[in-house]
Backbone as CSV, one residue per row, in Angstrom:
resi,resn,N_x,N_y,N_z,CA_x,CA_y,CA_z,C_x,C_y,C_z
1,MET,28.825,-12.912,4.815,28.347,-14.126,5.469,29.292,-15.281,5.143
2,ALA,29.676,-16.071,6.139,30.567,-17.201,5.936,29.870,-18.281,5.128
3,ALA,30.661,-18.945,4.260,30.087,-19.998,3.421,29.499,-21.119,4.267
4,ASP,30.177,-21.456,5.361,29.673,-22.535,6.221,28.291,-22.199,6.769
5,GLU,28.107,-20.947,7.187,26.818,-20.527,7.735,25.731,-20.645,6.673
6,TYR,26.064,-20.229,5.460,25.102,-20.281,4.358,24.689,-21.721,4.061
7,TYR,25.655,-22.598,3.873,25.326,-23.981,3.523,24.660,-24.723,4.674
8,ASP,25.001,-24.356,5.903,24.292,-24.934,7.051,22.814,-24.543,7.020
9,ALA,22.550,-23.268,6.662,21.166,-22.784,6.592,20.399,-23.492,5.482
10,VAL,21.048,-23.663,4.320,20.410,-24.387,3.217,20.093,-25.820,3.641
11,GLY,21.061,-26.473,4.271,20.860,-27.843,4.721,19.737,-27.962,5.733
12,GLN,19.634,-26.960,6.606,18.569,-26.971,7.611,17.197,-26.912,6.944
13,VAL,17.041,-26.009,5.976,15.757,-25.898,5.280,15.440,-27.195,4.533
14,LEU,16.430,-27.756,3.860,16.190,-28.992,3.114,15.801,-30.142,4.040
15,SER,16.345,-30.154,5.242,15.942,-31.193,6.199,14.474,-31.026,6.579
16,TYR,14.015,-29.774,6.649,12.603,-29.522,6.947,11.723,-29.915,5.763
17,VAL,12.240,-29.677,4.548,11.513,-30.084,3.340,11.259,-31.591,3.367
18,LEU,12.305,-32.342,3.631,12.188,-33.803,3.626,11.349,-34.313,4.788
19,SER,11.469,-33.674,5.942,10.683,-34.121,7.099,9.196,-33.847,6.902
20,ALA,8.870,-32.899,6.006,7.470,-32.603,5.688,6.924,-33.544,4.615
21,ALA,7.761,-34.516,4.201,7.385,-35.488,3.162,7.240,-34.839,1.793
22,ASP,7.892,-33.673,1.592,7.965,-33.066,0.271,9.131,-33.711,-0.484
23,PHE,9.064,-33.682,-1.806,10.107,-34.306,-2.619,10.935,-33.238,-3.326
24,ILE,12.239,-33.434,-3.360,13.127,-32.546,-4.111,13.272,-33.128,-5.513
25,LYS,12.743,-32.416,-6.512,12.747,-32.923,-7.887,14.075,-32.658,-8.576
26,THR,14.519,-31.402,-8.524,15.757,-31.017,-9.205,16.506,-30.008,-8.354
27,GLN,17.791,-29.853,-8.661,18.571,-28.826,-7.989,19.629,-28.297,-8.941
28,ARG,20.004,-27.061,-8.734,21.075,-26.459,-9.528,21.714,-25.348,-8.713
29,GLY,22.918,-25.009,-9.085,23.612,-23.909,-8.432,24.223,-22.994,-9.470
30,ASP,24.236,-21.714,-9.186,24.888,-20.753,-10.066,25.437,-19.614,-9.212
31,ARG,25.842,-18.547,-9.850,26.474,-17.449,-9.113,25.515,-16.776,-8.141
32,SER,24.211,-16.920,-8.390,23.229,-16.272,-7.513,22.867,-17.131,-6.305
33,GLY,23.321,-18.385,-6.277,23.012,-19.242,-5.143,22.578,-20.628,-5.576
34,VAL,21.848,-21.307,-4.693,21.360,-22.646,-5.022,19.842,-22.617,-5.150
35,HIS,19.338,-23.493,-6.013,17.915,-23.497,-6.333,17.422,-24.941,-6.368
36,PHE,16.308,-25.191,-5.711,15.728,-26.528,-5.668,14.265,-26.452,-6.100
37,ARG,13.842,-27.469,-6.833,12.428,-27.583,-7.201,11.801,-28.656,-6.317
38,ILE,10.726,-28.273,-5.637,10.091,-29.129,-4.643,8.699,-29.534,-5.121
39,ASN,8.359,-30.788,-4.909,7.028,-31.297,-5.253,6.280,-31.627,-3.973
40,ARG,5.172,-30.930,-3.757,4.307,-31.246,-2.616,2.943,-31.659,-3.145
41,ASP,2.675,-32.933,-3.117,1.372,-33.463,-3.555,0.976,-32.944,-4.932
42,GLY,1.958,-32.878,-5.845,1.678,-32.451,-7.208,1.825,-30.966,-7.460
43,THR,1.974,-30.171,-6.411,2.208,-28.734,-6.568,3.714,-28.476,-6.576
44,ILE,4.189,-27.745,-7.582,5.617,-27.489,-7.724,5.971,-26.139,-7.108
45,LEU,6.952,-26.155,-6.211,7.458,-24.951,-5.562,8.944,-24.818,-5.868
46,ASP,9.412,-23.588,-5.985,10.834,-23.326,-6.171,11.421,-22.758,-4.888
47,PHE,12.466,-23.401,-4.388,13.189,-22.921,-3.211,14.486,-22.287,-3.694
48,ASN,14.653,-20.997,-3.422,15.832,-20.256,-3.859,16.569,-19.690,-2.660
49,ALA,17.879,-19.924,-2.637,18.705,-19.455,-1.522,19.887,-18.663,-2.062
50,GLN,19.848,-17.348,-1.878,20.938,-16.486,-2.309,21.819,-16.144,-1.107
51,PRO,23.125,-16.345,-1.227,24.015,-16.109,-0.084,24.111,-14.648,0.332
52,THR,23.668,-13.740,-0.531,23.742,-12.312,-0.206,22.548,-11.831,0.605
53,ASN,21.532,-12.685,0.757,20.330,-12.308,1.508,20.273,-13.027,2.845
54,ARG,19.583,-12.407,3.799,19.373,-13.046,5.096,18.058,-13.829,5.114
55,PHE,17.485,-14.010,3.962,16.260,-14.804,3.843,16.340,-15.662,2.591
56,PHE,15.582,-16.740,2.556,15.413,-17.579,1.379,13.954,-17.461,0.937
57,THR,13.649,-17.920,-0.268,12.271,-17.812,-0.764,11.722,-19.161,-1.221
58,ILE,10.419,-19.315,-1.040,9.659,-20.417,-1.633,8.656,-19.773,-2.586
59,THR,8.668,-20.202,-3.833,7.877,-19.527,-4.863,7.003,-20.503,-5.643
60,TYR,5.765,-20.061,-5.888,4.861,-20.763,-6.804,4.677,-19.870,-8.024
61,GLN,4.737,-20.465,-9.192,4.655,-19.691,-10.432,3.492,-20.167,-11.294
62,PHE,2.722,-19.194,-11.792,1.717,-19.507,-12.807,2.168,-18.848,-14.100
63,SER,2.615,-19.658,-15.045,3.110,-19.169,-16.330,2.127,-19.543,-17.437
64,LEU,1.575,-18.531,-18.107,0.698,-18.788,-19.252,1.430,-19.617,-20.301
65,PHE,2.677,-19.245,-20.547,3.516,-19.920,-21.538,3.613,-21.416,-21.235
66,GLU,3.923,-21.749,-19.981,4.071,-23.157,-19.603,2.740,-23.904,-19.677
67,GLN,1.656,-23.233,-19.308,0.345,-23.889,-19.375,-0.043,-24.203,-20.820
68,ILE,0.281,-23.296,-21.725,-0.027,-23.528,-23.139,0.830,-24.665,-23.685
69,LEU,2.121,-24.679,-23.330,2.990,-25.776,-23.768,2.466,-27.122,-23.266
70,GLU,2.000,-27.133,-22.029,1.447,-28.373,-21.469,0.210,-28.813,-22.246
71,ALA,-0.615,-27.834,-22.630,-1.819,-28.147,-23.415,-1.439,-28.731,-24.772
72,TYR,-0.388,-28.177,-25.397,0.066,-28.712,-26.683,0.558,-30.151,-26.528
73,GLY,1.230,-30.421,-25.413,1.734,-31.772,-25.171,0.621,-32.787,-25.034
74,GLN,-0.524,-32.336,-24.565,-1.661,-33.236,-24.372,-2.547,-33.334,-25.611
75,ASP,-2.502,-32.276,-26.449,-3.389,-32.253,-27.618,-2.750,-31.405,-28.714
76,MET,-2.122,-32.054,-29.703,-1.442,-31.326,-30.768,-2.420,-30.547,-31.640
77,GLU,-3.690,-30.933,-31.625,-4.673,-30.182,-32.403,-4.828,-28.764,-31.860
78,GLN,-4.567,-28.602,-30.566,-4.635,-27.273,-29.968,-3.581,-26.356,-30.578
79,ARG,-2.368,-26.886,-30.756,-1.318,-26.090,-31.396,-1.685,-25.763,-32.835
80,GLN,-2.207,-26.739,-33.557,-2.581,-26.510,-34.946,-3.649,-25.429,-35.042
81,LYS,-4.585,-25.448,-34.119,-5.638,-24.428,-34.111,-5.039,-23.036,-33.924
82,HIS,-4.074,-22.921,-33.008,-3.439,-21.622,-32.770,-2.593,-21.191,-33.966
83,MET,-1.937,-22.141,-34.620,-1.146,-21.799,-35.805,-2.042,-21.222,-36.892
84,GLU,-3.209,-21.797,-37.055,-4.145,-21.286,-38.062,-4.711,-19.936,-37.638
85,GLU,-5.009,-19.810,-36.347,-5.592,-18.571,-35.841,-4.643,-17.391,-36.005
86,PHE,-3.332,-17.636,-35.804,-2.352,-16.550,-35.875,-1.540,-16.585,-37.162
87,ASP,-2.015,-17.376,-38.129,-1.400,-17.432,-39.456,0.095,-17.752,-39.364
88,ILE,0.414,-18.795,-38.619,1.798,-19.244,-38.473,2.002,-20.449,-39.376
89,ASP,2.978,-20.354,-40.284,3.256,-21.421,-41.239,4.414,-22.265,-40.716
90,GLY,4.132,-23.482,-40.294,5.177,-24.334,-39.733,6.214,-24.777,-40.736
91,THR,5.959,-24.601,-42.041,6.938,-24.994,-43.055,7.794,-23.825,-43.501
92,ASP,7.500,-22.639,-42.966,8.276,-21.457,-43.316,9.736,-21.670,-42.908
93,GLU,10.690,-21.137,-43.677,12.112,-21.346,-43.391,12.483,-20.896,-41.988
94,GLU,11.892,-19.808,-41.545,12.198,-19.297,-40.208,11.852,-20.341,-39.152
95,HIS,10.734,-21.023,-39.332,10.278,-21.988,-38.345,11.009,-23.315,-38.462
96,ILE,11.530,-23.629,-39.684,12.329,-24.839,-39.829,13.581,-24.733,-38.969
97,ARG,14.150,-23.519,-38.884,15.347,-23.323,-38.059,15.002,-23.306,-36.578
98,ASP,13.771,-23.063,-36.262,13.326,-23.037,-34.870,13.101,-24.477,-34.419
99,ASP,13.933,-24.956,-33.455,13.852,-26.362,-33.059,12.710,-26.631,-32.092
100,ASN,11.931,-25.607,-31.774,10.769,-25.855,-30.921,9.607,-24.984,-31.361
101,LEU,8.839,-25.525,-32.267,7.698,-24.784,-32.806,6.659,-24.511,-31.724
102,ASP,6.529,-25.434,-30.781,5.576,-25.233,-29.685,5.838,-23.909,-28.975
103,GLN,7.105,-23.651,-28.649,7.455,-22.426,-27.928,7.153,-21.186,-28.761
104,HIS,7.445,-21.263,-30.049,7.191,-20.121,-30.933,5.699,-19.783,-30.958
105,VAL,4.872,-20.805,-31.102,3.427,-20.586,-31.171,2.902,-20.087,-29.828
106,ALA,3.358,-20.706,-28.733,2.885,-20.304,-27.400,3.223,-18.849,-27.101
107,LEU,4.422,-18.411,-27.488,4.790,-17.004,-27.285,3.867,-16.084,-28.061
108,ARG,3.545,-16.487,-29.289,2.649,-15.656,-30.107,1.273,-15.565,-29.461
109,VAL,0.830,-16.648,-28.857,-0.491,-16.667,-28.223,-0.534,-15.731,-27.021
110,ILE,0.487,-15.774,-26.152,0.430,-14.926,-24.956,0.612,-13.449,-25.297
111,GLN,1.234,-13.163,-26.453,1.320,-11.766,-26.887,-0.064,-11.190,-27.152
112,ASP,-1.000,-12.052,-27.470,-2.326,-11.608,-27.894,-3.296,-11.435,-26.728
113,VAL,-2.848,-11.716,-25.499,-3.733,-11.532,-24.343,-4.126,-10.063,-24.243
114,ASP,-5.412,-9.804,-24.144,-5.923,-8.434,-24.090,-5.413,-7.715,-22.842
115,ASP,-4.885,-6.492,-23.022,-4.297,-5.744,-21.906,-5.303,-5.498,-20.790
116,GLU,-6.517,-5.114,-21.161,-7.527,-4.822,-20.137,-7.915,-6.091,-19.378
117,GLU,-8.041,-7.186,-20.109,-8.365,-8.461,-19.471,-7.262,-8.854,-18.491
118,ALA,-6.015,-8.679,-18.919,-4.881,-9.014,-18.055,-4.859,-8.139,-16.814
119,LYS,-5.130,-6.848,-16.983,-5.113,-5.927,-15.835,-6.213,-6.275,-14.835
120,ASN,-7.366,-6.673,-15.325,-8.460,-7.062,-14.425,-8.073,-8.276,-13.585
121,VAL,-7.438,-9.248,-14.219,-6.998,-10.437,-13.492,-5.886,-10.075,-12.513
122,GLU,-4.952,-9.219,-12.950,-3.873,-8.760,-12.067,-4.447,-8.107,-10.815
123,THR,-5.450,-7.249,-11.004,-6.066,-6.552,-9.870,-6.669,-7.546,-8.885
124,ASP,-7.354,-8.561,-9.416,-7.933,-9.595,-8.548,-6.846,-10.329,-7.770
125,ILE,-5.754,-10.625,-8.450,-4.695,-11.443,-7.854,-3.904,-10.686,-6.797
126,MET,-3.605,-9.415,-7.049,-2.713,-8.673,-6.159,-3.265,-8.540,-4.742
127,GLY,-4.583,-8.671,-4.585,-5.160,-8.566,-3.246,-5.190,-9.879,-2.486
128,LEU,-4.775,-10.968,-3.133,-4.905,-12.284,-2.512,-3.958,-12.497,-1.339
129,ALA,-2.817,-11.806,-1.358,-1.805,-12.044,-0.327,-1.857,-11.026,0.803
130,THR,-2.912,-10.213,0.839,-2.994,-9.112,1.802,-2.809,-9.574,3.240
131,HIS,-3.405,-10.669,3.612,-3.364,-11.127,5.004,-2.363,-12.262,5.212
132,THR,-1.375,-12.336,4.334,-0.311,-13.335,4.476,1.035,-12.621,4.416
133,GLY,2.093,-13.384,4.578,3.431,-12.814,4.438,3.968,-12.965,3.033
134,CYS,3.102,-13.304,2.079,3.539,-13.583,0.710,3.678,-12.308,-0.126
135,ARG,4.497,-12.422,-1.153,4.674,-11.337,-2.121,4.248,-11.849,-3.495
136,ILE,3.484,-11.043,-4.207,3.044,-11.414,-5.555,3.690,-10.465,-6.559
137,ARG,4.247,-11.048,-7.611,4.880,-10.242,-8.663,4.427,-10.740,-10.031
138,ASN,4.441,-9.825,-10.993,4.130,-10.202,-12.368,5.304,-10.952,-12.979
139,LEU,4.979,-11.844,-13.891,5.976,-12.651,-14.596,5.976,-12.221,-16.061
140,TYR,7.166,-12.039,-16.623,7.266,-11.555,-18.002,8.183,-12.445,-18.837
141,GLU,7.908,-12.457,-20.146,8.790,-13.080,-21.128,9.287,-11.991,-22.071
142,GLN,10.488,-12.162,-22.576,11.028,-11.185,-23.523,10.394,-11.390,-24.895
143,HIS,9.998,-10.283,-25.520,9.423,-10.329,-26.861,10.482,-10.857,-27.832
144,PRO,10.154,-11.867,-28.672,11.168,-12.472,-29.552,11.734,-11.527,-30.606
145,GLU,10.922,-10.569,-31.074,11.404,-9.638,-32.098,11.792,-8.280,-31.533
146,GLU,11.314,-7.977,-30.332,11.589,-6.673,-29.722,12.144,-6.893,-28.313
147,PRO,13.465,-7.078,-28.187,14.077,-7.422,-26.899,13.782,-6.436,-25.777
148,GLU,13.481,-5.188,-26.142,13.200,-4.188,-25.112,11.754,-4.258,-24.617
149,THR,10.951,-5.116,-25.234,9.541,-5.238,-24.878,9.294,-6.518,-24.086
150,ASP,8.570,-6.373,-22.973,8.223,-7.537,-22.158,6.784,-7.968,-22.434
151,ILE,6.556,-9.266,-22.408,5.226,-9.833,-22.595,4.747,-10.376,-21.255
152,TRP,3.560,-9.955,-20.814,3.024,-10.460,-19.550,2.750,-11.950,-19.672
153,ASN,3.264,-12.711,-18.709,3.204,-14.165,-18.788,2.613,-14.811,-17.536
154,GLY,1.995,-14.012,-16.665,1.415,-14.584,-15.456,1.973,-13.942,-14.205
155,VAL,2.017,-14.704,-13.111,2.457,-14.150,-11.826,3.219,-15.196,-11.022
156,THR,3.964,-14.703,-10.030,4.596,-15.571,-9.043,4.159,-15.119,-7.657
157,VAL,4.088,-16.064,-6.729,3.833,-15.732,-5.329,4.959,-16.354,-4.516
158,SER,5.576,-15.544,-3.655,6.722,-16.005,-2.874,6.502,-15.790,-1.387
159,GLY,6.974,-16.741,-0.607,7.009,-16.620,0.845,8.454,-16.611,1.302
160,LEU,8.735,-15.927,2.400,10.108,-15.780,2.880,10.395,-16.705,4.055
161,LEU,11.595,-17.261,4.048,12.101,-18.070,5.153,13.291,-17.346,5.775
162,TYR,13.410,-17.411,7.087,14.504,-16.730,7.790,15.319,-17.757,8.583
163,PRO,16.123,-18.560,7.888,16.827,-19.663,8.546,17.956,-19.227,9.476
164,TYR,18.353,-17.957,9.402,19.431,-17.490,10.281,18.910,-17.051,11.646
165,GLU,17.586,-16.981,11.781,17.005,-16.646,13.078,17.125,-17.850,14.017
166,SER,17.435,-17.585,15.272,17.686,-18.676,16.223,16.454,-19.549,16.470
167,ASN,15.269,-18.975,16.286,14.042,-19.737,16.556,13.412,-20.322,15.289
168,PHE,14.138,-20.302,14.164,13.614,-20.864,12.917,13.399,-22.368,13.089
169,SER,12.227,-22.849,12.671,11.868,-24.241,12.950,11.094,-24.854,11.781
170,PRO,10.851,-26.174,11.828,10.034,-26.808,10.782,8.663,-26.158,10.643
171,ARG,8.136,-25.649,11.733,6.825,-24.996,11.684,6.868,-23.767,10.775
172,ASP,7.979,-23.035,10.787,8.103,-21.847,9.929,8.094,-22.247,8.454
173,TYR,8.834,-23.314,8.145,8.821,-23.800,6.762,7.409,-24.218,6.364
174,GLU,6.753,-24.981,7.235,5.424,-25.498,6.927,4.417,-24.367,6.727
175,GLN,4.449,-23.381,7.601,3.508,-22.266,7.487,3.724,-21.500,6.190
176,THR,4.986,-21.251,5.855,5.283,-20.509,4.627,4.854,-21.299,3.398
177,ALA,5.161,-22.587,3.371,4.774,-23.423,2.229,3.256,-23.453,2.071
178,GLN,2.541,-23.591,3.183,1.080,-23.636,3.116,0.500,-22.312,2.625
179,GLU,1.058,-21.192,3.079,0.566,-19.884,2.628,0.787,-19.710,1.131
180,VAL,1.976,-20.076,0.659,2.285,-19.936,-0.765,1.339,-20.799,-1.596
181,ILE,1.116,-22.026,-1.174,0.229,-22.925,-1.916,-1.212,-22.428,-1.880
182,SER,-1.651,-21.930,-0.731,-3.019,-21.415,-0.617,-3.250,-20.244,-1.566
183,VAL,-2.316,-19.294,-1.571,-2.439,-18.154,-2.490,-2.306,-18.643,-3.930
184,GLY,-1.405,-19.601,-4.164,-1.231,-20.158,-5.504,-2.503,-20.793,-6.031
185,ASN,-3.225,-21.499,-5.172,-4.497,-22.107,-5.593,-5.513,-21.043,-6.001
186,GLN,-5.532,-19.939,-5.267,-6.447,-18.848,-5.613,-6.025,-18.176,-6.917
187,ILE,-4.715,-18.103,-7.148,-4.206,-17.554,-8.406,-4.649,-18.437,-9.574
188,ASP,-4.558,-19.749,-9.387,-5.019,-20.672,-10.437,-6.464,-20.375,-10.833
189,GLU,-7.310,-20.174,-9.830,-8.730,-19.915,-10.094,-8.927,-18.584,-10.815
190,ALA,-8.140,-17.571,-10.435,-8.261,-16.261,-11.078,-7.770,-16.313,-12.523
191,MET,-6.670,-17.012,-12.758,-6.085,-17.049,-14.095,-6.952,-17.829,-15.084
192,LYS,-7.725,-18.777,-14.587,-8.526,-19.575,-15.507,-9.648,-18.764,-16.150
193,LYS,-9.881,-17.539,-15.644,-10.890,-16.663,-16.236,-10.409,-16.035,-17.544
194,LEU,-9.098,-16.048,-17.781,-8.574,-15.481,-19.021,-9.100,-16.271,-20.218
195,ASP,-9.388,-15.565,-21.294,-9.915,-16.224,-22.493,-8.997,-17.339,-22.977
196,ILE,-7.683,-17.087,-22.942,-6.746,-18.086,-23.454,-6.770,-19.348,-22.602
197,MET,-6.985,-19.193,-21.299,-7.059,-20.371,-20.435,-8.356,-21.150,-20.691
198,GLU,-9.426,-20.429,-20.971,-10.675,-21.101,-21.336,-10.516,-21.810,-22.679
199,ASP,-9.753,-21.186,-23.569,-9.541,-21.746,-24.902,-8.840,-23.102,-24.833
200,ILE,-7.862,-23.232,-23.928,-7.147,-24.511,-23.817,-7.795,-25.426,-22.772
201,GLU,-8.964,-24.983,-22.263,-9.741,-25.754,-21.287,-8.923,-26.058,-20.035
202,TYR,-8.237,-25.020,-19.554,-7.418,-25.178,-18.345,-8.292,-25.407,-17.123
203,GLU,-7.903,-26.395,-16.317,-8.560,-26.652,-15.040,-7.488,-26.815,-13.973
204,PRO,-7.555,-26.035,-12.886,-6.546,-26.158,-11.820,-6.546,-27.558,-11.221
């Protein structure tokens, strides 16, 4: 695919983003393509465009890790409670070298999510996109002590955009964004049933 065609397609989608009154929060580029973070009325979406694909994606992510970090930012007593619950000593030499104790504690917390509880929520979530064009995938974090082990960290829901199609229009962007957000809202409701989300008093 020619570079001009790719960047024209990216520019076209971004023009639709702005015309929909969505805000572009951040952007970055790497070897895999360009990535933009979009804010629509407080809901954060990731727009990813890889030059090797004939489609782009809009993704909503529910990360247990990020939700716990947000809870710590709002209430440090929540972190202290988890440190006591999991016997984490913040003065230990290992943790002194760790420049982000919040992340260390949050990772330990999501490791403790009950497998059966997680599978039940996964089952509920995977059926949410049945009547849409969205794709739902599990989200994982690497285990800090066991690199070959993945820790379940939530889910992502993605919708596809086809900007190289001759009839691609603002309506296609709008429909995809709305579907992703609709499924994302249902994911929020399903995830709040997890014990850890109740523990931090998560509310969508």
